[in-house]
N, C-alpha and C positions, 0 to 999 in steps of 0.2 A: 410718408405721406406729404405731398407736396402741395401746396395752395397758392392759387396765382389770383391776384385781385389787384385792380387799380385804386381801391379804396374811395372811388368817386361818389359813394352813397354810403360811407361808415367811415368811423373815426379810426386813426392810424392804431388805436389800443384795441381795435374789434378782436384780434386774435391772441390778445394777452394771456389769456387763460388756456392757450395751446402752446405758447411760446417755450414751456419749459418742458414740453413732452419729447422725450427721446425719438428720433426718427421723423420729426417734424421739420418741415423746411417751407419758409414763405417767399414767394417772389412777387414783388411790386411790378405789375404789368398790365398794360391795356390790350385785352384779348382781341383786338380788332388789328392788332399787329401781329407778326408772326412769333410764334412763342420760341424762347432761347432754347439752346440745346440743355436737355436735362436727362437724368436716368430713366432707364425704360421703366414703365408702368403697367400693371395689370388691367386697371380700370381708370376711364376717365369719367368723372362726373360733371357735367357742364351746365352749371347753375348762374353763370354770369350774365346778369343784366339787371339794368333798373328795374324794379318790380312795383312799386309805389307810385301811383298818379302822379304826385308831386314832382317825383324824381323823372318819369319818363315824359312828363310833359314840360318839364325844364330843360331835358337833354333828348328831343326827338330823333334827332338826325342820329347822335351816337346809340340810341335805342335801336334803331333801325340796323345800323352798323353791326353792333354787338350780335343782332340776331343773325345777320348773314355772314359777314367776315368773321366775326368772333367763332360762330358755330363752324365754320368751314376749318378754321385754325385748330380748334378743338378736335374735330372729327381728323385732322391729319395727323395730329399726335396720335389717337387711336389706331389709326390705319397704319401708320409707321410701325407701331409697337406691338400690332396685333392684339390691342387692348380691347376690352368691352367697354362701350361707349352709352352712356345714359344721358339723355337729353332732360332736361327738366323744363318741360314746357308748362302750360298753365291751362286753366277752365276759361281764360280769357279767350281761347281760340272759339268757344260758343257764342261769345258775344253776349247779347240779351236774349237767352234761348227762349224758344217757344216749345221746347220739348221738356217735360219735368218727370223724373229727373232725368238729367243729362248722361246718356250713354255714349261709349265711343265712336259709334257708327253715325251720330248725330253731325251735320256737317256745320252747324251754328248759324246765327244771325247776326252777323257783323257789318258794321259801317266802317267801310274801308279808309274813308277821309275825315272820320269823326275826330274827337278830342281825345280818344283812347287808341285810335288806329294805329299809331306808332309801336305799341306795345303788343297788340293783337296780331298785326301783321307780320311783326318780326317774329313772334313764336311761331305762326303758321308757316312762315318760309323756313325757320329753323327745322320744322317738322318735316317739311317736303326736301329739304337738304339731307337730313339724316336717312330718310327713307331712300333718296338716291344713292347715297354712299353705300347703303346695304345692297340696293339693287346693282349698282355698276361694279362696285369694288369689293363686295362682300365682306365689308366691315361689319363687326359685331354690335349692332345697336339696338338700342331700347329708347322707348319714348314714354316719359310719364308726365300725365298732365296734372299736376298740383292745384288743388283748390285753395280756399283761403287758409294759408298756414299762420300761426302765431306761437308766442312764447317769448320767454327770457331772451333778452340782447336785442329786441328790436329797438330801433331808434325812436326816442318819443316824438320827435318832430317830423315823423315821415309821412304823415297825413292818413295812414290808414285807420281804421276804425279802432281796432283793439289798443293800440298805443295811445292813440288820441283820447279814448274815454278814460283810460287808466290815468292820464296824466291830469286830465280835468277832474276826476273825481277825487283823487289825492290832494290837489290844490283846491277843492273846494269851489271851482269854477263851474259855471253852466256847462253840462254836456251837451255838445251840439249834434243834432242828429237832422240830416238833410232829407227834405221832403217829410212824407209821411212816417218814416222809419217802419213801413210794412215790407219794404224790400228786404229780401233775405240773403243770408250767407251761410256758408256751410265752414264751420271753423274746426281745422285739424290742428291739434297740439304737435309742435315741432318734433318731439320724440317720436311720434306716431309716423310723421312724414319720413324721419330719417329712417326708420325701421322699413318702412315701404320702398324706399329707394335702395336700401341694402338688399333687400330681398328680391328686387327686381333686377339687380346687378348680378345675383347669384343664379338666375335662369337664364334660359334662352329665348325668353318671350321677348319679342319686338314691339308690341304695343300697337297704338297706344294704349295706355292704362291709366284709367281714373285713379287719383290718390286724394281722398278727401274724407270727411265725415259725413255721412248720410243725413245725420241729423240738420234739420233745417231750422234756423233761427231767424226771427226778424232783427233789423238792425235796433229796433226799441228795445226787444227783449234783451238784447246784448248789452245796450247802454243801462237798463235797469239792473242786470244781474251784477255788472261791474260797479256800479252805484252801491248796491246792497252789500257785495264783498267788501267794498272800502269804508262801509259805514259812514258814508258820506251824506251831506245834505244838498249836494249840488242838484239844481233843477234841470230838468231836461228843458233845452231850448231847441225848438225847430226852425231850421233854416231853409233857404231855398234849395230845391232839388238839384243834383249835380247832372249837367246834359250828358245823355248816353249812359247814366247808371244803370246797370244791368238790375232788373226788378227781382228775379227769382235766380238762385245759385244753389244747385243741390244735386251731387254725383252719384250716379249707379256704380256702386263699386263691386258688382256681381263677377266682374272679370279679374280684379284683384284678389277676390276671395277665393276664386276657384283656381287661378292661375299661380298666386304668390303665396295663398294660405294667410293673407293678411286682412286684418280689419282694426279700426283704430280701438285702442284700449283705455284711453285718457278720457275720463268724463268730462265734458265741456266746462262745468262750473268748477271742477278742482284745476283744469288747466288754468282757466282765468286766474283763479287764486293764486296761484303758482306765478303767474305772470305778474299779476298785481303786486305782489309780496316783492319780486325781483325789482319793480319800478320804485316801490318805496325805500329798498335798500340803495338804490342810486341816488336817491334824495328829491325825486320828483314829488 
């Protein structure tokens, strides 16, 4: 297994738990530059991209370059090796959706120049490019649209709600909820997301395929659950809403169930408990 990462959104020690595994190789490299020569592979999983609003708003041009040039470079590797290519796209391609739950046939409600546009549009372009390689070059491609994935090894300061709430609850700080807290998210534990990506890689399905948990939770529910699991006295503090924040997010996973035989197995409360425990072990 070869991992390629520029570490722009993670610590140099992020892969320490893998470094001792036989057959694992790490290459520090910016995916927007052509990839160095490497052994032939049978599958390319393209997950490279800033994914937290704090990161992609800090690096808007790099985010767009990753979706364009980075995707092209990863596709070229798959095309050259005759490998299966799996693009990790995102539910953000649906923007602030008007259809609930979101099906793969829904084209979305996206602000192309808003504060989240650099991420939304980079992934929409990556999907178009992936489809073009499949059509023009017969590259064996698949598109996975990942909904909110969470779990151990997230950065505590990446700005997304699960690590933020975990960090605040463990420290006894106010848990900051933007807006009313009624906006919803679909939380899928990382183990379930990985199983779905592997299942997609083993099929000839092109997608796009929604990968997420169809259980819709409000942001306030998530905050209260994490506070309860942490046995914390942290108060809930409501702060101003974020511009262009999607109000509802919930996948229709019929396609994943029928074509991949997949559905999430980890209960949200258990997944949050495991994530919170990991953050506690890290000293947050």
